[in-house]
N, C-alpha and C positions, 0 to 999 in steps of 0.2 A: 782456472780462470783467474785473469789479472784484476787488480783494483782499477776501476774506471778512471780514477784520478790520475794515473800514470800510465797511459795506454802505450803499449809497445808499437813498433812499426809493424805494418801489414805483413802477415806471413801467409803467402798463398798456399803453403803446404798444408794448412789446417784442413783436415778432411771434412766435407760436408756431404751427408748422405743424399743420394738422388731421390730417396723417399721423403725429403723435405722440399716440396715443390713451390714454396712461397719465397720469392726473390728477396723480400725484406728480412725474413727469418733467416735465410741463407746468408745475408749479408751480416746479420748479427753475430752468427756463428763464425763466419769467415773472418771478420774483424776481431773476434776474440772477446766480444762483449757477454756472450753466453756460451755455454758448452753445448755440444751436440747431445743428442739422447734426450733425457728428461730434464726439464727445466722448471724449477718452482714458480708457481703463479705470481707470487710476490716479485720475484727477480724479474720475470718476463714483463709484468705489467709496469713496474717501476722504469725499466730500461726503455721500453717503447714510448711510455709517457714522457721521459726525458727527451727522447729524440724528437717529439713534436715541437718542443720549444715552448709549450703552453705553460701558463702558471695559474695558481689559484684554483678556483673550482672548475675551470676548463681542463685543468691537468687531473684533477680528481675524476672528472667525467671520463677523461681519456682512459685512465687506469681501470675504471669500472668496465667500460666497453671492451678493453683488451682481455680482462679476466673473463668476461662473458663469452667472448669469441674463443679464447683459448680452451675453455671447458668443453666446448662442444666440437673442437677442431678434429679430435681423433674418433668421433662418434658417440652416439648415445651410451653404449656399453662401457665407455671409459670415462664417464663424467665424474664418478665417484673417485676413480683413481686420479684424475686430473685435479680434483679439489685437494686431495691429500698429499699426491707425490708431484704433481705438475704436468705441464704439457709435454707430450712425447714428440719432439720435433722430428725425429727419425721415423716416426710412424705416421706422418700426415697423408701420405699417398694412399688413396682409396677412402680417405675420411670425407666428411661433409664439405671441407674447403677444397678438395681435389675436383676440379671440373672435368677430368677424364677426356681431354681433347677438345672440349667445348669453350676454351678460353683462348688466350693469345697464341699458344703453342710455341712460344719462344724457347721455352725450357722443355726438353724431351723427357720421357720417362727414365732414360739413362742418366739424366742430369747434364747432357750436353746442349749447347746453344745452337739455335737455327737463325744464322744471319738474315735468311730471306724473311723470316717472320719479323725480325727487328726492322728491316726495310719496309715491310707491310705496315708495321706501326707507325713509321715515319711518314708514310704516304696519306695518313689521315690528318696530318697536322700541317704546319706552316713554319716559316721562318720568324724567330723572335729575337730581340736584342737582349743579350745577356747583360743584367743590371751591374754585374761586377767587372767585366771587361770591355763592354760596349760593342762587342763583336756580335755578328749574326749567327744563330744556330737553329737546327730544326727542333720543333717541339710540339706538345699538344695542350691546349687548354681544357677546361672542364668539358665544354660542350663537345669538343673533338674526341675526347676520351670516351664520352657517352655513345657517339656515333660509332666509335671503334668497337665498343663493347657489344652494341646491337648488331654489328655486322658479325661478329664472332658467334652470337647465338643463331643468326640466320645461316651461317656457314655449318654450324653443327646439326642443324635440322632436328630430327627426332632424338638425337643423342642428348640434346639439352634437357636438364631437369627443370621442374617448375621453380625451384628456389635459386637457380643460378643467376637471374637477374638480381636478386636481393643480395647475393654474395659479391657480384660485380660492382653494385652500388657502393659497397664498402671498400673493396680492395684498392682499386685505382684511384678513387677520390682521396682515400687516406694516404696513399703512396704520394699523390700530388701535394697533400697538405704537409707531409714531412720533408720531402726532398724537392718540392716544387721551387721554382725561382719566380721572383718579381718583387718590385718595391711595394712598401706598404700602401694600401689603397688602390694598387694597380691590379689587373688580372694576372693570376699565377699561371705558369705553364710548366709542364714536364719535360725536361731536357732529354732528347733521344740519346745524347752521349752519356748522360748519367745513368739512363736506363741500361745502356749497353755495358757500361762499367759495372753496374750493379749485378747484371745477369752473368757477364763473362768473368768478372774478377772478384765478385763478392765483395766489393769495396764501395763505401759510402763517400759522398763528397765530404771535404774537410769541415764544412760547416755543421754537418750532422754529427761528426765525431766530437765537435767542440761542444756541442750541446749535451751530449752524453757524458763526456768526462767532467764537464764543469758541474754536474749535480751527482755527488756521490749516492750509491745505494744506501738506504737506511738500514741501521742495524736491526737485529732481531728484537731487541727491547723496544727501539723506536717504533717498529712496525707494530708490535703487540700493543703499545700505547695508543698508536693511531687507529688500529682496528678497534680498540675498546671504545675510542671516541666515536668512530664511525658507527659501531654497533649500537651505541647509546643513542646516537642521533637517529639511527634507522628505527629503533624501538619507539623513540618519542614520535617520529614521523608516522610510524605505523599506528601508534595510539591515536594521533591526531586524525589520521584517515579513518580509522574505525570510529571515533567519535563523531566525525562528520557524517560517516555512513549511517550510524545509528540514529542520529539526530535528524537527518534529511531524508533518509531512505529506510525507515525502520521496517517497513513491510518486506522490501526486497531482502534486507539482512536476515530477517526472520525466516523467510522462505529458504534460505540457503542452510539454516541450521537444522541439526536433527531435531525432529518434531517431539521427541521425548527427552527429558533431562532439564538441567538447571539453566543452561544458556538460553533456550528458547523462552523460558519463562521470565526472563530478565527484560524481555521487550513486550510492548503492548500488543494485545491482540489485534489484527487488521481489521479495519471497519470499512463499510462500503462508503463511496463518496456520495455527497449529498446533492442531487440534481437540484436546480432551481425550481421552486415551487410558484407557479403563476398565480394559483388561487387554491382556496380550501373551503369545503363545505362540510358542515355537520348535517347529517340526514334527519329529517323529522321523525321521531320514534315515540311521540306521545309523552315526552319529558319536557318540562320547562327548562330554560337555560340555566336557572338558579339550581334546579335539581341535578342536572347533568354536571355542572361543575362541582356541586357537593359530592357527588358519587366519585368524581375523579380524584378528590383530595381528602375524604374523610378517613381518619385513622381507625383502623379496626384493632389497634393495639399492637402493632408489630414493630420490631426493630430489625428489620431485615439487614441493614447495613452495620458493620461491628463497631462504629463509632458514633458518638453523639451527634445530633443534628447540626450543632454549630461547628463541629470539627468537620462534618461531611462537606458542608458548603464553603470550608476553608481550604480543603484539599485541592491540589493542582492535578491537572491532567497528566497521566504517565507518559509524557513525551519529553524528550531531551531537546533544549533549544540552545544554540550557541550564543545567539546575540538578543534574545529576547525572552520574556517570561512566558511560560505556558499558561493557557487558559485555565479556568477552574473546572473541576470535574462536574459542578453542578450547572455549568452552561447548558442551556437547552439545546443549542446547536450541536453539542458534542454528545448529549444523551440521546438526541435523535438519531445518531448513527448506529446506536444500539437497537433501533426500532421504535422508540418511544414517540408519542405524539405530543407536539408543543401545546402549552396551555397558558392562558393568561394569569396574571397575578390575582385579578379579580374580574367579574363580569360587570361590576359597577364602573364602567369606564366609557370612553367615547366609542361611537359606532365603527370608526375606521380601524380602531385596534380589534374590536370584536370580529370584524370582518377578516382581519389578517389571520386571526385564529380559526376562522371557519364558522364563527358564531354569527347570529343575527343576519343570515343570509336572505336573500330576496325570495327565495323559494318557500319560505315558511308561511303558512297561511292561518295556522292556528297555534295557540298557545295553551298547553295543558296546565292545570292548577299546581301551584308549588306545594310539595311535601316537605321539603327540607327546611323551610322557615320555621317549622315547629321543633327543630332539632338543634344540637349543638353546631355552630357554624364551623366550616372547614375553610382554612386559609391556605394561600399559596404565595406568600409574601416574596419568596425568592424566585418566582417563575419557573418552578420546576415542571416537568412534563407530566402528562396524564399518569395517574397511578403512584405518584409519590406523595406521602402524607407525613406530616409532622405530629409525633405523638407527644402531647404536653401532660404535665402533671405525673410524670412517670415515678412510680415507687418500686423499689426492689422488692419482689415478692418474697424473698427469704428474709431479709433483714429489716423490711419496713422503712428504709432509709429512702429519703427524696433523692432522685437522681436527675441528671441532665435531660432535657427533651431528647428524644430519639427519632430517627428517620427510618421508615419502612415502606414496603410496597402495600398497596390495597388491592382489593379484587379487580379494580379498573385497569391495573397494570397489565393483566393477563387477558381480560375480557373486554377490551376496547379495540375495535378494529379500524383498519385503514387500507384503501387501495389507491394505486396511483395509475393515472392514465394521461399520457402526453402533457405532463407538468401539472396536472390538476389532482389534488389530494381530496378524496371522498372518504369521510370518517362517519363511524357509527358505534354506538354503545352495545355491549353485550356480544360482540363479535370476537373472533379470535385474534389476539395480538400477533404482531410480526416482530417480536422482541427476541433477543438473544441474551438470556440472563446469565449464561455461563461466562460469556465475554465480559459482561458487566462485573460479575464477581472478581474475574481475573484483573480487570483494569483497576478496580477498587483496591485490591490487595496490593497491586504494583504501586498504586499512587501512595499508599501508606509507606511501602518499602522506599520509594524515591524520597519521600518526605523526610525519612529518617537518615538516608545515606548520601543523597545527591547534595553537593555543597550549595549553601544559601537557601535551600528549600525549607528546612525547618525554621529558620529565622522568619522567613515570610509567613509561614503557616502559624507561628506563634504570635506574630504581630496581628494577624487576623482574628485569632481566638482569644488572645489576652490583651491586646492593645499594645501599641509600640513602646509604651513605658513600663511594661512588665518587668518585674525583677528577675535576676538570674536564677533565683531559687524557684520561682513559679514556672520559668521556662524549663528548668531541669526537672521539675515535677510532671510538667505536660509531656516532655519527651520520654520520660519513664513510662507513663501511662500508655502513650502511643507505641512505645517499644514493646510493652507487654502484649498488647493487642497484636502486633505484627508477629511476635514470636508464636502467639497461640495459632494464628492463622497458619503460619508455615508448619508447625507441629502438627496441627490437625490434617493439613494436606498429606504430609508424610504418613500419618496414621492411616488415613483413608486409603491411600495407595498401597500401603503394606498389608492392610487388612484384606482388601479386594484380591490382591495377588494370591492369597491362600484360601480363596473361597470358590465354589463352583456354583453354577445355575441349577435350577430345578431339574433340567435334563442332563446334568453331569458336565457341562462345558465350563472352561475357565471364565470366571467373572471378569467382565471388562466393560468400561462405560461405551455407550453408544452416542455418537455425537448428536446432541439435541439440535443446535442451530437455530436459525431464525424460524420462529413460528412453532417451535415444539419445546416441550418440557416433560421430564419424567416426574410429575408431581407426586405420584403414590409413593415411588422410592424415596424421594427427597424428603417428604413428610415422615416416613419412618426412620430415615437416617437422623432427622432433626430430633424428633420427639424421643426415640429409644436408644440414641447414642449421643449426640452432641449436647442435648439438654441435661442428659445425666452428667456428661463430663463437665459442663459449665456449672452444674450444682455440686461439683467436688466428688461425684461417685464414679469411681474407676472401675475398669474391667468390663465396660459394656460396648467397647469398641467392636467387639464380635457381631453386634446387631447390625453393623453397616452392611449395606448391599450396593452393588454397582448400580448406576443409573442407566439401565439397559432396557427400558420399556418407554421410551418418549412418545408423547402423543401431541396432536394438534389441540391448542387451546378449544375447548368446546364453547359453542354458543350458548348463551345463558338466557336469551329471551324465551318467555313462556316456561321455562324450567321449573319455577315455583309450584307450577300446576301438574307436573309430572309426579308420578307416585316414587319412582326411583330416579335419582340423579346419576351422574358418571356414565362413561361409555359403557361400562360392564354392569350397569343397573345394580349397584352395590349399596347405595346409601339411600335410606328413605327419609330420615329425620333431617330437616333443613338446618336446624341449629348445629347438629353435629357436623353436618357437611361444611358448614361455614366456618365454625370454630376450629375444626381440624385443618381447614385451609389456612386460618390465621396462625395456628401453631406451626404449620409447615413453612411459612414465610418468616419464621423466628419472632414468636412472641416471647417475652420473658416468662420463664416457668420455674418454680421452685420444686425440685425433685430431691431435696436434701434431707437427711435425717440428723443433720447438725443443729437444727433450729427447732423450736417448739413444734410439736406435731400438728397443731391446728393451722400451720402456714403451709403444710403439703398441699399441692395442686393449686396453690395460689398463682395467678398469671396476670399478665398485662392485657390478655385478650379482652376486648370490650364487647361483651355480649349484647349490650343494648344498642350500640351502633350496628352490629351485625343484623340485628332484628329490623333497624330502620332500613337498612340496605334491602333485606329480604321483601319488606313492605313495598319499597319502591319498585323492586322488580316484579313482584306479584301483582300489585294493583288490586282493585275491588273483585269481588266474586263474579266471574263471568256469567254464572247462571242466574244472577239476580239483576242483570242489566234490563232496563225497561223496554229496550227495542230488541230483545232476544239475545241469546248467549253470544258473547264475544270477549276476547282478552282485553284487559286493561294493562296497567303498568307498563313496563317496557316492551314495545312492540318490535317485531323484526323490521329492519330497513327495507324500504322498497327500491326495486331496480331504477338506478338513478338516470333514466333517459331523459328527464327533463333538465339534467345539468350538463351531460356531456354531448358529444357530437352525434352525427348521423348514424355512426357505427353502433350506437346505442338504442336506436329506435326499435321498438318492438314490431314484429311482423305478424299482423293479426291471423293470416291464414296459417301460418306455421304454428302459432299458439293453439289454434283450434285443433290442428291435427295432433299436436303434442298432448292436448288434453285427453285425447282418447287413448294415446299410448300410455300416459300416466295411469289412467283407470285400469288399463289392462295389466301394466307390468310393475306398478310401484305402490299403488294405493293399499294393496293388501297388507303391506308390512308398514308403510310410512303414513297410512290413513289418507283420506281425502283432504283436499285444501281446507284450512282451518276456517275459511269464510264460507263454508258451505253447510247446510243443514245436516248432511251426511256425516261430517266430522262430529258435530255436537250430539248426534244421536247414536254414535258408535258404542258398541258394548265395551270398548276398552275404558270408559269412564266408570269409575267404581265410587261408591259412597265413602266419604271421609268427613266425619263430624256432621256439621250441618251443610256440607257441600259435597263436592266430588273432586276426585283426582284422576289424572290419566294414567292408566297402567299400560304404558306403550308397549308395543310388540318387542320382545327380545327373542333373539335367535341363537341357538346353542353354537358354541365355537366349532363343534364337529361339523356343523352344517353350513355356517357362514365362510369358514376358512380363511378369514382375514388373519392379520398377525395375531399370534396368540398372547404375547407377552403381558399387555395390560390386563387382560382378563384373568391372568394367573397370579398377579402380584399379591393380592390380598389373601388368596388361599394357599399359595405355595410357600411363600415367605413365613418364617418363624421368628419370633423375638423372644428375648429373655429379659425379665425385669427383676429388680431387687426385691427381696421378700419383704422389707420394711414398707414398701409402698402398698402392699396389700390389694394388688389388682386382681380382683376375683371376677372373671368374666361371667361367672354364674349370676352376678347381680344383674345383669341385663335381663335375665329371665324374671327376676323379682320386680325390677323397675317397670318393665315394658309388657310382661306376660307374652313373650315371643312364641312363635307357632313352633320353632324348632329349638333344640337344646343349645345352650350357649357355653356351658361349662368346658374348661380346658382339662386336658388329661393331666397336666402338670400344673402346680400351683404357681410357678415362676416362668415356665416356657409355654408359649401359646401361639396359635395361628395369628399373623399380623392383623387380619381383619378384626378379630374379636378383642385383641389387645388394643388397637387403636379406637375402636368404638367404646371400649370401657374407659380408657384414659380420657378422651375428649369428653365423655359424660361426666366423668369426676371433675374435670376442669370447670365445666359449665355449672355443675352443682355448687362448686366451691365458690364461684363468683356470685351466684344468686344468694348463697348463704352470707357471704361478706357484705354484699349490698342489702341485705335483709329485704329481699323482694317478697312481696305478699304472695300468697298462693295464688290468688286469682290472676295476678300479673305473670307469675311463673307458667302457669297453664297456658296463658297467651304466647309467651315466648317459646315454650315447647311446641305449642300447636299440637296439643295431646293426642289428637287423632292420628298423628304421624309418628310411628314407632322407631326406635333405635334398635332394629333387629336386622339379622341377616336376610338377604333375599332367599325365600325358601326354594328357589329354583335349584334342581338337583345338580347342575353341572355349569361350568363357565359359559358366559353368553355375552352378546353385545346387544345394546338397545337400539332400535330403529326409530328415531324421533320423527315427528312431523317435519316437514321440509320447508316450513315458512322461513324465508331469508337464506335458503340454501346457497344462493349465488354469492353471498358475502362470507363464505366459510372455506374458501380454498385455502391450501390444497386439501384433498379428500381422503376419505377412510379416517378411522380414529387415530391412526399414526401418521397422518399427513403425508402418505406415500404416493399419492397420485395428484398430479399438478393441476388437473381440470376435470370438469364434468365430461368433456369430450373423451378423454382417456379412461374415465371411470366407466363409461358405456362401451368400451372396446373390450375384446376378449382379455383376460388377465394376462396372458403371456405375451401380448403385444404392447403392454404399458411400458413407459419408459423406466429403465433401470437406474437412471441417474438424472438429476436436474438440479439447478442452483436456486437458492433462495436468499433473499436480502431485499433491498429496495429495488424492486424491478416493476415494470409496467404490467397491468392487469390486461388480459385478452378478452374483450367483450364477446368474441365469437365462440371460442372454446369454453368460456366462462371459468377463469382461473389464470394460469400462467403458461404461456406459450413456450414449448420445448423444442429445441432444435437438436438434430443428431449430433452427438459428441460435442455439445457445448461446453465451453470452458468458463468456469466461474470467474467473474471479476474480482478484483482485489477487494477482500472484506466479506464477500458473499460466502455462504456456507453450502456445501454440496450434500444433498441427500443422495445415498447410494444404497441399493439393495444388496450389493456384495462388496467384500473387501477386495484388496488388490490381488490376493491369492485366489479369488474366485469364489470363495466361500460366503454363504449368506451372513449378513450382519444382524445380530440380535435385535428384535424390535423393528426391523425395517422391511418386512415382507411387502410386496406390492400385490399379493395374490388376494383371492377371495372375491365376494360379491360380484360375480362375474356374469355377463350376459353372453352365452355362447352355446346354450342348448339348441341342437338342431331338431327338426320335425322328427317325431318318432323315437327320439333318444330318451332314455330313462334319466331321471334326476340323479345328480351326483353332487357329492360335497363340493362346496365353493362356487357352484354354479346356481344362480338364482333366478335366472330368466333365460328367455329364448335369445337367439342371436338376432341382432337388427339386421334388417334387409340391406341397408346401405348407410352411408353418412347422411344422406337426406332424412332418413328416419331418426337418427340420432340428433340431428340439429332441430328437428321438430320437437322432440322432447325437451331438448336443452332450452328452446324458446319459451315453452311453457314453464318450465322450472324457473325461468327469469321472474315470472309474475307472482310467484308464490310469496 
């Protein structure tokens, strides 16, 4: 091949293969600009780009287009060969560019020219004035070429492929662009004479030759440099595109990534959109506004979040923004997307503000007396949602050193409920939260990482925490502290994942987390992981990562109204002692706890748990003794919320006839386990009430797991899981027998390895006793705090079981069953195998007819919602997610069988009658 700067005269003897059907490529070979056979892509793209006469970016674009077309010209199988060797011009026949007779047919498969087809081409055009000679000649403009191509396809009929129109849109218009005639600004035309010359003689017009020879091909070195620059620009451009995608479409990018691994964890978890709230109402539940707000923000001594309070409120949301600063993680509107309920800074404010938060609504007719005015005030100066509390006066339990204020969750975070209906929020205390704590944990950790590594974020964070005039040394110290926390979180996540991979469940399966999602939490396993593993690690005691267990037994947050009067709390009726229950919960949401032997022994078991505040909360929930009421026994304290028909529309109005029919069905099918309505004499005279001190407690019906057959996981956590503790802690479970005179033995077979239930009961007991010792609590007050009639002993029942609590407020506790596996009461009353296997949770409307959440077949979750599913993608059951048990499906004359607790309903009408009555409880 000659150098293009010194082109020799045309040599018609240069052979051109008939398997090169492209007239322009045939011309390049015939003119000697490229050789036949295989032509490197660089040479081909440069030569054709030179032929266009374009400059600058347009020429670059032409080269890129040519390379793209040339790579696919020989077919998909030859793409890699084309990239490394070049386009095979003698093998284009039969490739994607060969239209197999559906094109112009000017050039036959034998490489010969059909003059009739050239004449046909000319018939679609008209005469044009040659701008160079002024003479008239036949030609075709762009519109006429388009008509010619359309006629070619119609003539080919069924022989035309779907992509031929796309090819034609490129071929002839490009030919027009390269060899077309016309003055600048005028319409260009393709000369039929030039087409004939190109096809017959494989010769270009002189003006095309001049364009090519005037621009020599670049050397290999120049090409490498140009490609290096282009590749750099491409990488930068790709990076900018990725940055824009991550910043503006993080949920979509996250969905495209593998859902396990590092990359997906670099993006924030998707959150549901927040629909507009038209109005909000807190239901009346026998608490004053002051008590309600105090309960929402009183610290129980927890440091749930891994940074001090002032740091948390200074962290930015883990979102990337190109042209604006992200909001703060503390912003209520952001935290609401995790399911939390907005709360005012104070209730000592104007009525309009209170109404905006659902307080002081016009439906309240009475005000209960204030309890909380006697206690330490609870502040919410930063306007955090319900359940967020500031712990002040923090002292490190190991060193006794004063620490920064911390931020933690209180019981209200998990036990405050809310439903949505057509833009209206109805809120109530003591009900199940619809939060997703796992997503909040991920977002908080990612916020710390972004603060450390995203440009400018730490500077802004330090300005908020230290002030804009802080020294470099102070800023460096702050960054080091934050980096230490970030490193610990990353290392702990890796430790957890590695440990779980090597462990099996009680029935021999590989341990793995079950998604908790909105409205569920594996509280028992989380408490065990915190107390028997992470607290030890944070105390500097190594080697107890082995105590970690997968979070595979998530449950719906239980309702806590009237629970203080139950003998046993928890779904599995496992804990009798209220203080142990509440202090254990505080430890589980990360109270500070010293478990180190590196300090004086009298500091062991010292913690930040505020036993006194836990007692106050219990007092508010419990209220006065129901059996000492002047007008007959009735619950005080926190009452279950009433069905809100007085707030919402006609769909919420109760139907009296259905209520009466449902009352009879309830007496027949439900009251045997769940007891009669709490507002009836039959409830208060039940034999389930047992003496306790100078009062009574309700020993609610418990049903063995083998009989109820609902998901087994939660009932087995305390008994099947074992934990190992350091010897220096001297955790002797036999002490429970000494302290409480339990009915059944409590000693462990091993001094250091023990059943989780006994280990947790003993540890929490020791923490509570240490607090009382440190505070020098008098014996009389200790007895009141312990409520000595309630023992810290195991339930003497011989087997795993679940508790059937009274159904007051049952309407406000969807989804149903202890693991939140049934979306509504309607589906709970259907035979177990008919229940939905999947449904979505998040911020979605409540259904007043089915009482819960309406489920559509094959519904797809909206962005940010979490999917409950009974089975994995491989069809196997998901640990903790069974939808079975507690079924009404026994037919007349059929014997009783496990999992079936009642007869089959006659029809949906009978189900809806019962549902209507349950709304009234």
